[in-house]
C-alpha positions as CSV (number, residue, x, y, z in Angstrom):
1,M,0.1,0.3,0.0
2,K,1.5,3.7,-1.1
3,F,-0.4,6.8,0.7
4,F,0.5,10.2,1.2
5,H,0.3,11.4,4.4
6,L,-1.2,15.3,4.7
7,S,-2.2,17.3,7.5
8,D,-2.7,21.4,8.5
9,L,-4.4,22.1,5.6
10,H,-5.9,25.4,7.2
11,L,-7.5,26.1,4.4
12,G,-8.9,30.1,4.9
13,K,-6.3,31.3,7.0
14,R,-4.7,34.4,7.1
15,V,-1.4,35.3,7.7
16,H,-1.4,38.8,9.0
17,E,-4.6,39.9,7.5
18,V,-3.8,38.1,4.1
19,L,-6.2,35.9,2.9
20,M,-4.0,32.6,1.7
21,L,-6.9,31.4,-0.4
22,E,-5.2,31.6,-4.2
23,A,-2.1,29.8,-2.8
24,Q,-3.9,27.2,-1.2
25,W,-5.4,26.5,-4.7
26,D,-2.5,26.0,-5.8
27,I,-0.7,24.2,-3.7
28,L,-3.6,21.5,-3.5
29,Q,-3.4,21.5,-7.4
30,K,0.3,20.7,-7.2
31,I,-0.8,17.9,-4.6
32,V,-2.9,16.3,-7.1
33,A,-0.7,16.4,-10.3
34,H,1.8,14.4,-7.8
35,A,-0.8,12.1,-6.9
36,K,-1.4,11.6,-10.9
37,E,2.4,11.4,-11.2
38,H,3.3,8.6,-8.1
39,K,-0.4,7.0,-7.7
40,P,-0.5,6.5,-4.3
41,D,-3.7,4.1,-3.2
42,A,-4.5,6.6,-0.5
43,I,-4.2,9.9,1.0
44,L,-4.5,10.6,4.7
45,I,-5.5,14.0,6.3
46,A,-4.4,13.9,9.7
47,G,-6.3,17.0,11.1
48,D,-6.6,21.3,10.7
49,V,-8.5,21.0,7.5
50,Y,-10.1,24.3,7.7
51,D,-8.1,27.2,9.9
52,K,-11.3,28.0,12.1
53,D,-14.4,25.5,13.1
54,K,-16.5,27.8,11.2
55,P,-14.7,28.1,7.9
56,I,-15.9,30.6,4.8
57,V,-17.5,29.5,2.3
58,E,-14.5,29.4,-0.1
59,A,-12.2,27.3,2.2
60,V,-15.5,24.8,2.1
61,Q,-15.6,25.2,-1.4
62,L,-12.0,24.4,-2.1
63,L,-11.9,21.2,0.3
64,D,-15.1,19.9,-1.8
65,R,-12.8,20.4,-5.2
66,F,-9.8,19.2,-4.0
67,L,-12.0,15.8,-3.1
68,V,-13.5,15.6,-6.6
69,W,-9.7,15.9,-7.7
70,L,-8.7,12.7,-5.6
71,N,-12.1,10.7,-6.0
72,E,-11.7,10.9,-9.7
73,L,-8.0,9.6,-9.7
74,G,-9.8,6.5,-7.8
75,I,-7.7,7.5,-4.3
76,A,-8.9,6.8,-1.3
77,V,-9.3,9.6,1.0
78,F,-9.2,9.3,5.2
79,M,-9.9,12.4,7.3
80,I,-10.1,13.5,10.5
81,S,-11.0,16.8,12.1
82,G,-8.2,18.9,14.1
83,N,-7.7,21.2,17.1
84,H,-8.5,24.1,14.5
85,D,-12.0,22.2,13.4
86,S,-15.2,21.6,14.2
87,A,-15.7,18.2,14.3
88,E,-19.5,17.9,13.3
89,R,-18.6,20.2,10.7
90,V,-15.9,18.3,8.7
91,A,-17.7,15.2,8.6
92,F,-20.9,16.5,7.5
93,G,-21.8,13.8,4.8
94,A,-19.3,11.2,5.9
95,E,-21.8,8.4,5.6
96,L,-22.6,9.5,1.9
97,L,-18.8,10.2,1.2
98,K,-18.4,6.3,2.2
99,N,-19.5,5.2,-1.4
100,S,-17.0,7.7,-3.0
101,N,-14.2,5.9,-0.8
102,V,-13.9,9.0,1.1
103,H,-13.6,8.3,4.9
104,I,-14.0,11.0,7.4
105,V,-14.3,10.3,11.4
106,Q,-17.1,11.2,13.4
107,A,-17.2,13.8,16.4
108,Y,-15.7,11.3,19.1
109,N,-18.4,8.8,20.7
110,G,-16.1,6.9,23.3
111,N,-15.3,3.9,20.2
112,I,-13.1,3.6,17.8
113,S,-12.5,0.5,14.9
114,P,-10.8,0.5,12.2
115,I,-11.6,0.4,8.1
116,P,-10.3,-2.2,6.1
117,F,-8.3,-1.7,3.4
118,T,-6.3,-5.0,1.4
119,D,-3.1,-4.8,-0.8
120,A,-1.0,-7.5,-2.0
121,H,0.2,-8.2,0.8
122,G,-3.6,-8.4,3.1
123,E,-5.5,-6.2,5.1
124,V,-4.2,-2.7,6.4
125,S,-6.4,-1.8,9.4
126,I,-6.6,2.0,9.4
127,W,-7.8,4.0,12.5
128,M,-8.8,7.5,12.7
129,L,-8.9,9.4,15.9
130,P,-9.9,13.1,15.9
131,H,-8.1,15.6,18.1
132,L,-9.2,14.6,21.6
133,K,-9.5,16.8,24.9
134,P,-9.7,15.5,28.4
135,S,-13.1,16.4,28.9
136,T,-14.0,15.1,25.4
137,V,-13.0,11.8,26.4
138,R,-13.9,11.5,30.5
139,K,-17.6,11.4,29.7
140,H,-17.1,8.1,27.9
141,F,-14.8,6.7,30.7
142,P,-16.7,7.6,33.7
143,E,-14.5,4.9,35.6
144,K,-10.9,6.5,34.6
145,V,-9.1,9.2,35.8
146,I,-8.5,11.2,32.9
147,V,-6.4,14.7,33.4
148,S,-3.8,14.7,31.1
149,A,-3.9,14.3,27.1
150,S,-2.1,10.8,27.8
151,D,-4.6,9.6,29.7
152,A,-7.7,10.7,27.4
153,I,-5.7,9.3,24.1
154,T,-4.5,5.9,26.5
155,A,-8.6,5.6,27.7
156,A,-9.5,6.3,23.9
157,L,-7.4,3.6,22.6
158,S,-7.7,0.8,25.3
159,N,-11.2,-0.5,23.5
160,A,-9.4,-0.5,19.8
161,L,-8.8,-4.0,19.3
162,V,-5.8,-3.9,17.7
163,D,-4.5,-7.2,16.3
164,D,-0.8,-6.9,16.0
165,T,-0.5,-9.6,13.9
166,K,-1.8,-7.2,10.6
167,R,-0.5,-3.9,9.6
168,N,-2.2,-1.3,11.6
169,I,-2.0,2.8,10.3
170,L,-3.2,5.4,13.3
171,V,-4.6,9.0,11.7
172,A,-4.3,11.5,14.7
173,H,-3.7,15.0,15.3
174,Q,-2.1,15.5,18.7
175,F,1.1,16.6,20.5
176,V,3.8,14.5,20.8
177,T,6.2,14.9,23.6
178,G,9.6,15.4,22.4
179,A,8.3,17.1,18.9
180,V,9.7,20.7,17.5
181,T,7.1,23.4,17.3
182,S,6.7,26.6,15.6
183,E,5.5,29.9,16.3
184,S,2.2,29.8,14.0
185,E,1.3,26.3,16.0
186,E,-1.9,26.5,18.5
187,I,-0.1,25.1,21.4
188,Y,-2.6,24.8,24.6
189,V,-1.8,25.9,27.9
190,G,-1.9,23.7,31.2
191,G,1.7,21.6,30.5
192,D,-0.7,18.5,30.0
193,E,-1.5,18.3,25.9
194,N,1.8,16.3,25.4
195,V,1.0,12.7,24.9
196,D,3.5,10.4,24.9
197,G,4.5,8.8,21.6
198,S,4.8,4.9,23.4
199,I,0.9,5.1,23.3
200,F,1.3,4.7,19.9
201,D,3.6,1.5,19.9
202,A,1.0,-0.7,18.4
203,F,0.5,0.8,15.3
204,D,3.2,0.5,12.4
205,Y,2.6,3.8,11.1
206,V,0.9,6.7,12.9
207,A,0.4,9.9,10.6
208,L,0.1,12.7,12.6
209,G,-1.1,16.3,12.1
210,H,-1.0,19.5,14.7
211,L,2.6,20.5,14.2
212,H,3.9,22.5,10.9
213,R,7.6,21.3,10.7
214,P,8.4,17.9,9.0
215,Q,9.5,15.8,11.5
216,N,10.0,11.7,13.3
217,V,9.3,11.9,16.8
218,G,11.5,8.8,18.5
219,R,11.1,6.7,15.5
220,R,10.4,7.2,11.8
221,T,7.0,5.9,11.5
222,L,6.1,8.2,14.2
223,R,5.7,11.3,11.9
224,Y,4.1,14.7,11.6
225,C,4.4,15.9,7.5
226,G,4.5,19.1,8.3
227,T,1.9,21.9,6.5
228,P,2.1,21.9,2.6
229,L,2.3,26.0,2.9
230,M,4.5,28.5,5.4
231,Y,1.9,29.7,7.7
232,S,4.1,32.4,9.4
233,F,7.7,34.0,8.9
234,S,9.1,31.1,12.0
235,E,8.8,28.5,8.6
236,I,10.9,30.3,6.1
237,N,13.6,27.8,6.6
238,H,11.3,25.0,6.3
239,E,10.9,22.8,3.4
240,K,7.7,22.0,2.6
241,S,6.5,18.1,1.6
242,I,3.9,15.1,0.9
243,T,4.9,12.3,3.2
244,V,4.9,9.3,0.8
245,V,4.6,6.0,2.3
246,D,5.5,3.1,0.9
247,M,4.2,0.1,3.0
248,G,5.2,-3.5,2.4
249,A,4.6,-6.8,4.2
250,K,4.1,-6.4,8.1
251,G,7.5,-4.4,9.4
252,N,8.2,-3.0,5.7
253,I,8.0,0.3,5.5
254,E,9.8,3.1,3.7
255,V,9.2,6.7,4.2
256,S,10.0,9.5,1.7
257,E,9.3,13.1,0.8
258,I,8.1,14.9,-2.2
259,P,8.8,18.7,-2.3
260,L,6.6,20.9,-2.6
261,V,7.7,24.6,-4.1
262,P,4.7,27.0,-3.3
263,M,3.4,29.9,-5.8
264,R,5.2,32.3,-3.3
265,M,7.8,31.9,-0.5
266,M,7.7,33.6,2.4
267,K,11.0,36.0,3.1
268,E,12.1,38.7,5.2
269,I,14.4,41.9,3.9
270,K,15.3,44.2,5.5
271,G,17.5,47.8,4.6
272,T,16.8,51.1,4.3
273,Y,14.2,52.9,2.7
274,T,16.5,54.0,-0.5
275,N,18.3,50.6,-0.5
276,L,14.7,48.0,-0.7
277,M,13.6,50.6,-3.2
278,S,16.6,50.7,-5.7
279,R,16.4,48.7,-8.5
280,E,20.0,47.2,-7.6
281,F,19.0,45.1,-4.7
282,Y,14.6,44.8,-5.7
283,S,16.0,43.1,-9.4
284,N,18.2,39.9,-7.5
285,I,15.2,38.9,-5.8
286,R,11.6,37.7,-6.2
287,T,9.5,40.6,-5.5
288,D,6.1,39.0,-5.8
289,D,7.0,36.5,-2.8
290,Y,5.4,37.1,0.4
291,I,7.6,39.5,2.1
292,R,8.6,40.8,5.8
293,I,10.4,44.5,5.5
294,V,11.9,45.4,8.2
295,L,13.4,48.8,7.6
296,T,16.3,50.3,9.7
297,D,15.7,54.6,8.7
298,E,15.8,56.6,12.1
299,Q,13.4,58.4,10.5
300,E,10.2,56.6,9.4
301,E,9.3,57.1,6.1
302,P,5.7,58.5,5.1
303,E,3.1,56.1,3.4
304,A,6.1,53.5,3.6
305,R,3.7,50.3,3.1
306,Y,1.9,52.3,0.2
307,K,5.1,52.9,-1.6
308,L,6.7,49.7,-1.0
309,G,4.3,48.1,-2.5
310,A,4.3,49.4,-6.0
311,V,7.5,47.3,-5.6
312,Y,6.5,44.3,-3.3
313,P,2.8,43.8,-3.9
314,N,2.5,41.4,-1.4
315,I,4.1,42.8,1.9
316,M,2.3,40.9,4.5
317,Q,4.3,42.9,7.5
318,L,6.4,46.2,7.7
319,L,8.7,47.0,11.1
320,Y,11.5,49.3,11.7
321,D,14.4,48.3,13.5
322,N,16.2,51.4,14.8
323,Q,17.5,53.0,17.8
324,R,14.1,53.7,18.5
325,T,12.3,50.5,18.4
326,R,15.8,48.9,19.9
327,T,15.3,51.8,23.0
328,I,11.9,51.0,23.8
329,S,12.6,47.3,23.8
330,S,15.5,47.7,26.0
331,F,13.1,50.0,28.4
332,E,10.0,47.3,29.0
333,T,9.5,46.4,32.1
334,V,6.8,43.8,31.5
335,P,8.2,40.5,29.7
336,S,6.2,39.7,26.3
337,T,2.9,37.5,27.3
338,E,3.0,36.1,23.8
339,K,4.8,32.6,25.0
340,K,3.1,32.9,28.3
341,A,0.8,30.4,29.5
342,P,-2.3,31.4,31.1
343,L,-1.3,30.5,34.3
344,E,2.1,32.1,34.5
345,L,-0.1,35.2,33.7
346,L,-2.3,34.4,36.3
347,G,0.8,34.4,38.5
348,D,2.2,37.3,37.5
349,F,-1.5,39.3,38.2
350,F,-1.5,37.8,41.3
351,Y,1.8,38.9,42.3
352,T,1.2,42.3,40.9
353,Q,-2.2,42.5,43.3
354,N,-0.8,40.8,46.4
355,G,3.0,41.3,46.5
356,R,3.6,37.9,47.0
357,K,3.6,34.7,44.6
358,M,0.3,32.0,45.3
359,D,1.1,29.3,47.4
360,E,1.1,25.6,46.6
361,E,-2.3,25.5,47.1
362,Q,-3.6,28.6,45.2
363,Y,-1.3,27.3,42.1
364,E,-3.2,24.1,42.0
365,Y,-6.5,25.4,42.1
366,A,-5.8,27.8,39.5
367,N,-4.5,25.2,37.1
368,E,-7.4,23.0,37.4
369,L,-9.8,25.8,36.8
370,L,-8.0,26.8,33.7
371,K,-7.7,23.4,32.7
372,E,-12.0,23.0,32.8
373,I,-12.1,26.7,31.2
374,W,-10.4,25.8,28.5
375,E,-11.9,22.2,28.2
376,E,-15.1,23.7,27.9
377,V,-14.0,26.7,25.6
378,A,-12.5,24.0,23.2
379,I,-15.2,21.8,22.6
380,S,-18.3,24.6,23.1
């Protein structure tokens, strides 16, 4: 069995308010072209199909077109929802689509069962597990203590009757401990979303979604394929690709990559306004890429973004790096909150108001309360 492993399409995504639909349309067409050439039996899509739980109409239309293209090629599709998706919306029409060999996991109901796929070596069991939070799983296993994501996934897989004499594939959307994150990813609070990779040991290949950098975690068959496009400037050095898995007889798996080249790269350029507007500079770069511009002028150029846009039509971000901005940065007394977890922010606020840190009992109470609030928001 040969299959493509994809995830985190984030259809309908905006990056710095730039709608990425054109680039997404282009990259999906390129994936289809690679499918025509390499002829996979199936494509696994490991969640975050959309960027929002209520996707824009154009994003839904784009997914519909993509599935039609794959169906016309006779390629089976196995798709799950991620943390950005509404499981119910992604699974709309799932029963009907089965007749077209498009398999979409329904919202989690306490059970997980495989979809059989047969090739020259026998049967392959394909298991699909949508993104799960502890609160989602807890109600189905009242007898179990489920606090962390590891607890939740362990419980969810506890009634999966995996026959280890056959080949088993799992499609999942979780954060596995040891994986490398990027700025563009939504990593949740509380420190308990990490899943131990050993939980998945029963599966021959685990097609993971959630993280945007292609990577193996512990073993080459426990893998994030990454996003097909760059979705932040933290990803400009990522090499985007399709993960291709050739699964022979039990224990015989080859994993390779097909590079994906987007219609526009993301890049950062830095210099004075005069330099960046000189033909000598811009004639040596692709000016229609998605660009972050960092101006080093001490005096801000009036209407800089509008003027620069005449040369660089796809500016995503315009920043200044000069003595003024560096001085402001050096005199900041409050650390940036962008990378702080809500519990840490709450601790800072408590200290500011009371002149002391939270004690252990207060810390534990706040931690549990934040988990409950987050889980309620995540499933609402």
